[in-house]
A tleap script that builds the chain and sets N, CA, C and O, in Angstrom:
source leaprc.protein.ff14SB
mol = sequence {
  NMET ALA ASN MET ARG ILE ASP ALA MET ARG
  MET ALA MET ARG ASN LYS LEU VAL GLY MET
  TRP ALA ALA ARG LYS LEU THR LEU SER GLU
  GLU ASP ALA LYS CYS TYR SER ASP ASP LEU
  ALA ARG THR ALA PHE ASP VAL LYS GLN ASN
  ASP ILE LEU ALA LYS VAL ARG SER ASP PHE
  SER ALA ALA GLY VAL VAL GLN THR ASP GLU
  GLU ILE LEU ALA VAL MET ASN ARG CYS TRP
  LEU ASP ALA GLY GLY ARG SER GLY GLN SER
  SER ASN SER SER ASP ALA ALA LEU VAL HIE
  ILE ALA ARG THR LEU MET CLYS
}
set mol.1.N position { 106.461 91.246 140.913 }
set mol.1.CA position { 106.691 89.835 140.705 }
set mol.1.C position { 105.401 89.118 140.309 }
set mol.1.O position { 105.416 88.219 139.468 }
set mol.2.N position { 104.287 89.519 140.921 }
set mol.2.CA position { 103.004 88.892 140.594 }
set mol.2.C position { 102.624 89.167 139.146 }
set mol.2.O position { 102.088 88.286 138.474 }
set mol.3.N position { 102.896 90.390 138.647 }
set mol.3.CA position { 102.583 90.710 137.257 }
set mol.3.C position { 103.395 89.869 136.292 }
set mol.3.O position { 102.896 89.484 135.234 }
set mol.4.N position { 104.650 89.577 136.644 }
set mol.4.CA position { 105.481 88.730 135.792 }
set mol.4.C position { 104.895 87.326 135.722 }
set mol.4.O position { 104.912 86.695 134.665 }
set mol.5.N position { 104.383 86.842 136.829 }
set mol.5.CA position { 103.773 85.506 136.866 }
set mol.5.C position { 102.500 85.485 136.021 }
set mol.5.O position { 102.259 84.533 135.279 }
set mol.6.N position { 101.691 86.533 136.134 }
set mol.6.CA position { 100.469 86.621 135.337 }
set mol.6.C position { 100.818 86.685 133.861 }
set mol.6.O position { 100.181 86.017 133.047 }
set mol.7.N position { 101.828 87.482 133.502 }
set mol.7.CA position { 102.249 87.578 132.103 }
set mol.7.C position { 102.748 86.236 131.585 }
set mol.7.O position { 102.449 85.864 130.451 }
set mol.8.N position { 103.503 85.507 132.398 }
set mol.8.CA position { 103.997 84.195 131.986 }
set mol.8.C position { 102.844 83.215 131.797 }
set mol.8.O position { 102.854 82.416 130.860 }
set mol.9.N position { 101.865 83.271 132.670 }
set mol.9.CA position { 100.712 82.384 132.534 }
set mol.9.C position { 99.896 82.755 131.289 }
set mol.9.O position { 99.403 81.878 130.579 }
set mol.10.N position { 99.762 84.040 131.036 }
set mol.10.CA position { 99.043 84.476 129.841 }
set mol.10.C position { 99.804 84.048 128.587 }
set mol.10.O position { 99.195 83.631 127.602 }
set mol.11.N position { 101.135 84.152 128.625 }
set mol.11.CA position { 101.959 83.725 127.489 }
set mol.11.C position { 101.816 82.220 127.268 }
set mol.11.O position { 101.727 81.760 126.130 }
set mol.12.N position { 101.795 81.463 128.355 }
set mol.12.CA position { 101.627 80.011 128.238 }
set mol.12.C position { 100.274 79.682 127.609 }
set mol.12.O position { 100.186 78.804 126.751 }
set mol.13.N position { 99.230 80.377 128.030 }
set mol.13.CA position { 97.901 80.157 127.451 }
set mol.13.C position { 97.896 80.548 125.980 }
set mol.13.O position { 97.336 79.839 125.144 }
set mol.14.N position { 98.524 81.686 125.665 }
set mol.14.CA position { 98.612 82.117 124.259 }
set mol.14.C position { 99.326 81.051 123.431 }
set mol.14.O position { 98.868 80.685 122.348 }
set mol.15.N position { 100.451 80.556 123.949 }
set mol.15.CA position { 101.215 79.554 123.217 }
set mol.15.C position { 100.412 78.268 123.023 }
set mol.15.O position { 100.491 77.633 121.972 }
set mol.16.N position { 99.641 77.892 124.038 }
set mol.16.CA position { 98.812 76.691 123.927 }
set mol.16.C position { 97.746 76.884 122.847 }
set mol.16.O position { 97.507 75.980 122.045 }
set mol.17.N position { 97.113 78.042 122.821 }
set mol.17.CA position { 96.104 78.327 121.800 }
set mol.17.C position { 96.719 78.339 120.402 }
set mol.17.O position { 96.135 77.804 119.460 }
set mol.18.N position { 97.894 78.947 120.267 }
set mol.18.CA position { 98.600 78.945 118.984 }
set mol.18.C position { 98.937 77.503 118.600 }
set mol.18.O position { 98.795 77.112 117.442 }
set mol.19.N position { 99.381 76.723 119.579 }
set mol.19.CA position { 99.719 75.332 119.322 }
set mol.19.C position { 98.534 74.519 118.834 }
set mol.19.O position { 98.681 73.677 117.948 }
set mol.20.N position { 97.359 74.762 119.405 }
set mol.20.CA position { 96.160 74.041 118.958 }
set mol.20.C position { 95.803 74.438 117.525 }
set mol.20.O position { 95.427 73.588 116.717 }
set mol.21.N position { 95.921 75.726 117.213 }
set mol.21.CA position { 95.663 76.199 115.846 }
set mol.21.C position { 96.657 75.573 114.877 }
set mol.21.O position { 96.271 75.056 113.829 }
set mol.22.N position { 97.946 75.622 115.233 }
set mol.22.CA position { 98.985 75.073 114.363 }
set mol.22.C position { 98.805 73.561 114.187 }
set mol.22.O position { 99.008 73.037 113.091 }
set mol.23.N position { 98.433 72.875 115.240 }
set mol.23.CA position { 98.237 71.423 115.169 }
set mol.23.C position { 97.135 71.076 114.165 }
set mol.23.O position { 97.237 70.084 113.443 }
set mol.24.N position { 96.086 71.893 114.123 }
set mol.24.CA position { 95.025 71.659 113.132 }
set mol.24.C position { 95.574 71.837 111.711 }
set mol.24.O position { 95.267 71.052 110.815 }
set mol.25.N position { 96.387 72.878 111.521 }
set mol.25.CA position { 96.990 73.120 110.209 }
set mol.25.C position { 97.920 71.974 109.821 }
set mol.25.O position { 98.020 71.612 108.649 }
set mol.26.N position { 98.596 71.411 110.816 }
set mol.26.CA position { 99.535 70.308 110.583 }
set mol.26.C position { 98.819 68.955 110.499 }
set mol.26.O position { 99.454 67.924 110.273 }
set mol.27.N position { 97.502 68.967 110.681 }
set mol.27.CA position { 96.647 67.771 110.686 }
set mol.27.C position { 97.166 66.693 111.642 }
set mol.27.O position { 97.235 65.514 111.293 }
set mol.28.N position { 97.525 67.121 112.843 }
set mol.28.CA position { 97.977 66.178 113.860 }
set mol.28.C position { 96.784 65.463 114.483 }
set mol.28.O position { 95.675 65.996 114.516 }
set mol.29.N position { 97.024 64.261 114.971 }
set mol.29.CA position { 95.973 63.541 115.687 }
set mol.29.C position { 95.639 64.308 116.963 }
set mol.29.O position { 96.393 65.187 117.381 }
set mol.30.N position { 94.526 63.979 117.568 }
set mol.30.CA position { 94.107 64.679 118.781 }
set mol.30.C position { 95.176 64.578 119.877 }
set mol.30.O position { 95.488 65.566 120.541 }
set mol.31.N position { 95.725 63.390 120.055 }
set mol.31.CA position { 96.751 63.193 121.087 }
set mol.31.C position { 98.027 63.962 120.754 }
set mol.31.O position { 98.615 64.602 121.627 }
set mol.32.N position { 98.456 63.902 119.494 }
set mol.32.CA position { 99.653 64.638 119.081 }
set mol.32.C position { 99.432 66.152 119.162 }
set mol.32.O position { 100.350 66.900 119.499 }
set mol.33.N position { 98.221 66.592 118.855 }
set mol.33.CA position { 97.895 68.021 118.932 }
set mol.33.C position { 98.002 68.507 120.375 }
set mol.33.O position { 98.519 69.594 120.633 }
set mol.34.N position { 97.512 67.700 121.311 }
set mol.34.CA position { 97.602 68.074 122.721 }
set mol.34.C position { 99.064 68.165 123.155 }
set mol.34.O position { 99.445 69.116 123.838 }
set mol.35.N position { 99.880 67.196 122.771 }
set mol.35.CA position { 101.307 67.216 123.114 }
set mol.35.C position { 101.998 68.428 122.493 }
set mol.35.O position { 102.803 69.096 123.144 }
set mol.36.N position { 101.678 68.702 121.237 }
set mol.36.CA position { 102.279 69.834 120.528 }
set mol.36.C position { 101.937 71.152 121.221 }
set mol.36.O position { 102.815 71.976 121.474 }
set mol.37.N position { 100.649 71.342 121.524 }
set mol.37.CA position { 100.238 72.597 122.162 }
set mol.37.C position { 100.782 72.697 123.584 }
set mol.37.O position { 101.128 73.791 124.031 }
set mol.38.N position { 100.864 71.592 124.296 }
set mol.38.CA position { 101.454 71.606 125.639 }
set mol.38.C position { 102.938 71.968 125.585 }
set mol.38.O position { 103.432 72.716 126.428 }
set mol.39.N position { 103.648 71.430 124.583 }
set mol.39.CA position { 105.070 71.762 124.426 }
set mol.39.C position { 105.255 73.255 124.165 }
set mol.39.O position { 106.150 73.883 124.730 }
set mol.40.N position { 104.405 73.818 123.306 }
set mol.40.CA position { 104.501 75.258 123.043 }
set mol.40.C position { 104.163 76.067 124.297 }
set mol.40.O position { 104.780 77.100 124.557 }
set mol.41.N position { 103.199 75.605 125.062 }
set mol.41.CA position { 102.832 76.308 126.295 }
set mol.41.C position { 104.011 76.335 127.267 }
set mol.41.O position { 104.263 77.353 127.912 }
set mol.42.N position { 104.727 75.226 127.371 }
set mol.42.CA position { 105.876 75.161 128.289 }
set mol.42.C position { 106.988 76.126 127.899 }
set mol.42.O position { 107.743 76.577 128.761 }
set mol.43.N position { 107.100 76.450 126.610 }
set mol.43.CA position { 108.180 77.342 126.188 }
set mol.43.C position { 108.014 78.753 126.745 }
set mol.43.O position { 108.969 79.530 126.739 }
set mol.44.N position { 106.833 79.095 127.222 }
set mol.44.CA position { 106.613 80.425 127.804 }
set mol.44.C position { 107.500 80.633 129.029 }
set mol.44.O position { 107.784 81.770 129.406 }
set mol.45.N position { 107.930 79.554 129.639 }
set mol.45.CA position { 108.744 79.639 130.850 }
set mol.45.C position { 110.227 79.416 130.568 }
set mol.45.O position { 111.033 79.379 131.497 }
set mol.46.N position { 110.594 79.266 129.294 }
set mol.46.CA position { 111.981 79.022 128.908 }
set mol.46.C position { 112.416 80.088 127.915 }
set mol.46.O position { 112.061 80.029 126.737 }
set mol.47.N position { 113.179 81.055 128.386 }
set mol.47.CA position { 113.590 82.192 127.554 }
set mol.47.C position { 114.330 81.724 126.297 }
set mol.47.O position { 114.205 82.347 125.242 }
set mol.48.N position { 115.089 80.647 126.397 }
set mol.48.CA position { 115.885 80.162 125.266 }
set mol.48.C position { 115.020 79.572 124.159 }
set mol.48.O position { 115.458 79.511 123.011 }
set mol.49.N position { 113.809 79.139 124.473 }
set mol.49.CA position { 112.964 78.467 123.482 }
set mol.49.C position { 111.664 79.209 123.225 }
set mol.49.O position { 110.709 78.599 122.745 }
set mol.50.N position { 111.589 80.480 123.518 }
set mol.50.CA position { 110.314 81.182 123.457 }
set mol.50.C position { 110.050 81.876 122.116 }
set mol.50.O position { 109.256 82.816 122.072 }
set mol.51.N position { 110.685 81.446 121.028 }
set mol.51.CA position { 110.413 82.034 119.722 }
set mol.51.C position { 109.366 81.184 119.014 }
set mol.51.O position { 109.694 80.339 118.180 }
set mol.52.N position { 108.113 81.416 119.355 }
set mol.52.CA position { 107.009 80.617 118.853 }
set mol.52.C position { 106.851 80.782 117.343 }
set mol.52.O position { 106.570 79.808 116.645 }
set mol.53.N position { 107.026 81.986 116.835 }
set mol.53.CA position { 106.913 82.206 115.395 }
set mol.53.C position { 107.917 81.322 114.656 }
set mol.53.O position { 107.552 80.664 113.682 }
set mol.54.N position { 109.167 81.295 115.100 }
set mol.54.CA position { 110.190 80.482 114.436 }
set mol.54.C position { 109.853 78.995 114.516 }
set mol.54.O position { 110.053 78.264 113.547 }
set mol.55.N position { 109.345 78.543 115.659 }
set mol.55.CA position { 108.986 77.141 115.839 }
set mol.55.C position { 107.845 76.750 114.904 }
set mol.55.O position { 107.931 75.746 114.197 }
set mol.56.N position { 106.786 77.540 114.903 }
set mol.56.CA position { 105.637 77.243 114.055 }
set mol.56.C position { 106.044 77.334 112.581 }
set mol.56.O position { 105.680 76.472 111.781 }
set mol.57.N position { 106.794 78.371 112.224 }
set mol.57.CA position { 107.266 78.542 110.846 }
set mol.57.C position { 108.048 77.308 110.405 }
set mol.57.O position { 107.816 76.781 109.317 }
set mol.58.N position { 108.968 76.849 111.240 }
set mol.58.CA position { 109.794 75.679 110.928 }
set mol.58.C position { 108.938 74.425 110.748 }
set mol.58.O position { 109.137 73.658 109.806 }
set mol.59.N position { 107.988 74.225 111.656 }
set mol.59.CA position { 107.112 73.050 111.573 }
set mol.59.C position { 106.221 73.107 110.333 }
set mol.59.O position { 105.998 72.088 109.680 }
set mol.60.N position { 105.716 74.292 110.011 }
set mol.60.CA position { 104.890 74.446 108.815 }
set mol.60.C position { 105.721 74.178 107.562 }
set mol.60.O position { 105.264 73.489 106.650 }
set mol.61.N position { 106.920 74.709 107.515 }
set mol.61.CA position { 107.782 74.501 106.345 }
set mol.61.C position { 108.090 73.023 106.152 }
set mol.61.O position { 108.045 72.518 105.030 }
set mol.62.N position { 108.402 72.330 107.240 }
set mol.62.CA position { 108.714 70.899 107.166 }
set mol.62.C position { 107.518 70.088 106.687 }
set mol.62.O position { 107.687 69.074 106.010 }
set mol.63.N position { 106.312 70.527 107.033 }
set mol.63.CA position { 105.100 69.792 106.666 }
set mol.63.C position { 104.471 70.296 105.366 }
set mol.63.O position { 103.481 69.734 104.898 }
set mol.64.N position { 105.042 71.349 104.784 }
set mol.64.CA position { 104.494 71.889 103.547 }
set mol.64.C position { 103.237 72.720 103.741 }
set mol.64.O position { 102.460 72.897 102.803 }
set mol.65.N position { 103.031 73.231 104.948 }
set mol.65.CA position { 101.867 74.081 105.225 }
set mol.65.C position { 102.209 75.506 104.782 }
set mol.65.O position { 103.202 76.084 105.223 }
set mol.66.N position { 101.383 76.053 103.916 }
set mol.66.CA position { 101.618 77.399 103.398 }
set mol.66.C position { 100.890 78.398 104.284 }
set mol.66.O position { 99.660 78.413 104.345 }
set mol.67.N position { 101.661 79.227 104.965 }
set mol.67.CA position { 101.121 80.255 105.854 }
set mol.67.C position { 102.195 81.332 105.961 }
set mol.67.O position { 103.352 81.026 106.247 }
set mol.68.N position { 101.821 82.586 105.735 }
set mol.68.CA position { 102.806 83.657 105.822 }
set mol.68.C position { 103.100 83.985 107.288 }
set mol.68.O position { 102.318 83.663 108.183 }
set mol.69.N position { 104.236 84.627 107.506 }
set mol.69.CA position { 104.563 85.073 108.862 }
set mol.69.C position { 103.501 86.024 109.384 }
set mol.69.O position { 103.162 85.988 110.566 }
set mol.70.N position { 102.976 86.872 108.514 }
set mol.70.CA position { 101.943 87.824 108.923 }
set mol.70.C position { 100.687 87.095 109.386 }
set mol.70.O position { 100.053 87.507 110.358 }
set mol.71.N position { 100.327 86.022 108.702 }
set mol.71.CA position { 99.146 85.249 109.104 }
set mol.71.C position { 99.377 84.561 110.447 }
set mol.71.O position { 98.487 84.522 111.297 }
set mol.72.N position { 100.568 84.025 110.627 }
set mol.72.CA position { 100.901 83.384 111.907 }
set mol.72.C position { 100.890 84.423 113.023 }
set mol.72.O position { 100.343 84.177 114.097 }
set mol.73.N position { 101.492 85.583 112.771 }
set mol.73.CA position { 101.514 86.640 113.784 }
set mol.73.C position { 100.109 87.125 114.117 }
set mol.73.O position { 99.824 87.442 115.272 }
set mol.74.N position { 99.232 87.185 113.124 }
set mol.74.CA position { 97.852 87.602 113.389 }
set mol.74.C position { 97.172 86.599 114.319 }
set mol.74.O position { 96.439 86.993 115.227 }
set mol.75.N position { 97.409 85.315 114.100 }
set mol.75.CA position { 96.847 84.290 114.983 }
set mol.75.C position { 97.447 84.428 116.378 }
set mol.75.O position { 96.736 84.312 117.377 }
set mol.76.N position { 98.750 84.675 116.448 }
set mol.76.CA position { 99.395 84.848 117.750 }
set mol.76.C position { 98.786 86.029 118.498 }
set mol.76.O position { 98.572 85.954 119.708 }
set mol.77.N position { 98.507 87.111 117.789 }
set mol.77.CA position { 97.892 88.288 118.421 }
set mol.77.C position { 96.485 87.988 118.915 }
set mol.77.O position { 96.117 88.370 120.026 }
set mol.78.N position { 95.692 87.299 118.084 }
set mol.78.CA position { 94.335 86.937 118.513 }
set mol.78.C position { 94.389 86.026 119.735 }
set mol.78.O position { 93.594 86.167 120.663 }
set mol.79.N position { 95.334 85.095 119.722 }
set mol.79.CA position { 95.465 84.172 120.855 }
set mol.79.C position { 95.914 84.912 122.113 }
set mol.79.O position { 95.504 84.555 123.217 }
set mol.80.N position { 96.747 85.934 121.960 }
set mol.80.CA position { 97.167 86.746 123.113 }
set mol.80.C position { 95.946 87.436 123.720 }
set mol.80.O position { 95.782 87.470 124.940 }
set mol.81.N position { 95.094 87.983 122.855 }
set mol.81.CA position { 93.884 88.640 123.347 }
set mol.81.C position { 92.966 87.629 124.018 }
set mol.81.O position { 92.412 87.899 125.084 }
set mol.82.N position { 92.805 86.465 123.395 }
set mol.82.CA position { 91.973 85.409 123.986 }
set mol.82.C position { 92.543 84.946 125.324 }
set mol.82.O position { 91.794 84.714 126.273 }
set mol.83.N position { 93.848 84.813 125.401 }
set mol.83.CA position { 94.485 84.363 126.642 }
set mol.83.C position { 94.263 85.367 127.758 }
set mol.83.O position { 94.122 84.979 128.917 }
set mol.84.N position { 94.228 86.644 127.431 }
set mol.84.CA position { 93.954 87.664 128.434 }
set mol.84.C position { 92.549 87.541 128.977 }
set mol.84.O position { 92.319 87.755 130.167 }
set mol.85.N position { 91.608 87.198 128.116 }
set mol.85.CA position { 90.230 87.019 128.539 }
set mol.85.C position { 90.029 85.765 129.359 }
set mol.85.O position { 89.121 85.705 130.188 }
set mol.86.N position { 90.860 84.765 129.140 }
set mol.86.CA position { 90.730 83.498 129.863 }
set mol.86.C position { 91.482 83.493 131.183 }
set mol.86.O position { 91.265 82.622 132.025 }
set mol.87.N position { 92.364 84.465 131.362 }
set mol.87.CA position { 93.198 84.453 132.568 }
set mol.87.C position { 92.406 84.742 133.834 }
set mol.87.O position { 92.841 84.395 134.931 }
set mol.88.N position { 91.238 85.380 133.690 }
set mol.88.CA position { 90.438 85.707 134.851 }
set mol.88.C position { 90.967 86.913 135.611 }
set mol.88.O position { 90.426 87.276 136.656 }
set mol.89.N position { 92.005 87.527 135.102 }
set mol.89.CA position { 92.592 88.688 135.751 }
set mol.89.C position { 91.960 89.948 135.175 }
set mol.89.O position { 91.756 90.054 133.966 }
set mol.90.N position { 91.659 90.882 136.033 }
set mol.90.CA position { 91.146 92.148 135.521 }
set mol.90.C position { 92.324 92.948 134.995 }
set mol.90.O position { 93.356 93.057 135.657 }
set mol.91.N position { 92.170 93.498 133.818 }
set mol.91.CA position { 93.273 94.251 133.237 }
set mol.91.C position { 93.143 95.713 133.595 }
set mol.91.O position { 92.048 96.219 133.835 }
set mol.92.N position { 94.291 96.387 133.626 }
set mol.92.CA position { 94.247 97.813 133.915 }
set mol.92.C position { 93.828 98.564 132.663 }
set mol.92.O position { 93.703 97.967 131.593 }
set mol.93.N position { 93.613 99.852 132.784 }
set mol.93.CA position { 93.065 100.624 131.668 }
set mol.93.C position { 94.011 100.670 130.483 }
set mol.93.O position { 93.551 100.673 129.342 }
set mol.94.N position { 95.326 100.708 130.714 }
set mol.94.CA position { 96.248 100.744 129.575 }
set mol.94.C position { 96.223 99.420 128.829 }
set mol.94.O position { 96.313 99.404 127.601 }
set mol.95.N position { 96.102 98.310 129.546 }
set mol.95.CA position { 96.002 97.006 128.899 }
set mol.95.C position { 94.709 96.933 128.094 }
set mol.95.O position { 94.706 96.412 126.979 }
set mol.96.N position { 93.630 97.438 128.634 }
set mol.96.CA position { 92.356 97.448 127.923 }
set mol.96.C position { 92.454 98.289 126.657 }
set mol.96.O position { 91.895 97.920 125.625 }
set mol.97.N position { 93.148 99.397 126.725 }
set mol.97.CA position { 93.336 100.249 125.554 }
set mol.97.C position { 94.144 99.526 124.482 }
set mol.97.O position { 93.821 99.612 123.298 }
set mol.98.N position { 95.182 98.820 124.889 }
set mol.98.CA position { 95.989 98.059 123.933 }
set mol.98.C position { 95.173 96.957 123.270 }
set mol.98.O position { 95.303 96.720 122.069 }
set mol.99.N position { 94.347 96.298 124.036 }
set mol.99.CA position { 93.483 95.254 123.481 }
set mol.99.C position { 92.536 95.859 122.450 }
set mol.99.O position { 92.349 95.293 121.373 }
set mol.100.N position { 91.944 96.992 122.769 }
set mol.100.CA position { 91.028 97.656 121.837 }
set mol.100.C position { 91.761 98.034 120.548 }
set mol.100.O position { 91.241 97.814 119.455 }
set mol.101.N position { 92.948 98.593 120.667 }
set mol.101.CA position { 93.728 98.985 119.486 }
set mol.101.C position { 94.075 97.756 118.652 }
set mol.101.O position { 93.934 97.773 117.429 }
set mol.102.N position { 94.528 96.688 119.312 }
set mol.102.CA position { 94.897 95.490 118.579 }
set mol.102.C position { 93.704 94.898 117.845 }
set mol.102.O position { 93.827 94.491 116.690 }
set mol.103.N position { 92.560 94.846 118.500 }
set mol.103.CA position { 91.366 94.306 117.839 }
set mol.103.C position { 90.957 95.161 116.656 }
set mol.103.O position { 90.537 94.631 115.627 }
set mol.104.N position { 91.072 96.464 116.782 }
set mol.104.CA position { 90.728 97.369 115.697 }
set mol.104.C position { 91.665 97.170 114.514 }
set mol.104.O position { 91.226 97.157 113.364 }
set mol.105.N position { 92.958 97.016 114.796 }
set mol.105.CA position { 93.935 96.840 113.719 }
set mol.105.C position { 93.781 95.489 113.026 }
set mol.105.O position { 94.117 95.358 111.849 }
set mol.106.N position { 93.278 94.486 113.743 }
set mol.106.CA position { 93.160 93.159 113.169 }
set mol.106.C position { 91.928 93.018 112.279 }
set mol.106.O position { 91.817 92.031 111.551 }
set mol.107.N position { 91.011 93.964 112.316 }
set mol.107.CA position { 89.788 93.876 111.505 }
set mol.107.C position { 90.068 94.167 110.069 }
set mol.107.O position { 89.154 94.138 109.244 }
savepdb mol mol.pdb
quit
């Protein structure tokens, strides 16, 4: 149960980081960017609304922001890695191996 909570918190942090990146692309004001990223962070706890790629894709399309799904997914992956580093939780060896593989593939 504790691991599920840690994963949810890491997902919320990842979503917040993605939201801040997307808000910059959408040229939102500082206040709107904070609200946008907070809304995305909250979706980590709502299974029905946790499709961040679809949300960001939809918002980008509506605003005319040109970004491929692959580019968005790459940002989501980087944010997942960053969120793991910010969580303050020590990761097990398999998680560390996955992080290393993901970083290598993203280069």
